[in-house]
C-alpha positions in Angstrom: 2.3 -6.6 9.6 -0.6 -6.1 6.8 -3.1 -7.4 9.7 -1.5 -4.3 11.7 -1.6 -1.9 8.4 -5.8 -3.1 8.0 -6.5 -2.5 11.9 -4.7 1.1 11.6 -5.9 2.0 8.1 -10.1 1.1 9.4 -9.3 3.9 12.3 -10.0 6.2 9.1 -12.6 4.3 7.0 -16.1 5.1 7.2 -18.2 3.1 10.2 -19.0 -0.2 9.1 -16.6 -0.6 6.3 -13.5 -3.0 6.7 -10.3 -2.8 3.9 -9.8 -5.1 1.7 -6.8 -7.6 2.1 -6.4 -9.0 -1.1 -2.6 -10.4 -2.3 -1.3 -9.0 -6.3 -0.2 -11.3 -9.1 2.7 -12.2 -10.3 3.4 -9.7 -12.4 3.2 -7.0 -9.9 5.3 -9.6 -7.5 7.6 -9.4 -10.0 8.9 -5.8 -9.9 7.5 -5.0 -6.7 9.8 -7.9 -5.2 9.5 -9.6 -1.8 8.0 -8.3 1.6 5.9 -5.3 -0.5 2.9 -3.9 1.0 0.7 -1.6 -0.4 -2.5 1.0 0.0 -5.0 1.9 -2.6 -8.0 4.2 -1.9 -10.8 4.9 -3.5 -12.7 8.4 -2.0 -16.5 9.1 -3.3 -17.7 11.7 -4.6 -19.0 14.6 -2.3 -21.8 17.1 -3.4 -22.7 17.8 -7.2 
């Protein structure tokens, strides 16, 4: 599932960039529960 999501997200990214897939730590995992999937986005400032 995560790989499919990463492929779909990559369609919206700058050419040559790929999404990073990382595992969450035990603290977040404890609160989020099993089978949790998260997405975080960082955008660059545009203009000045």
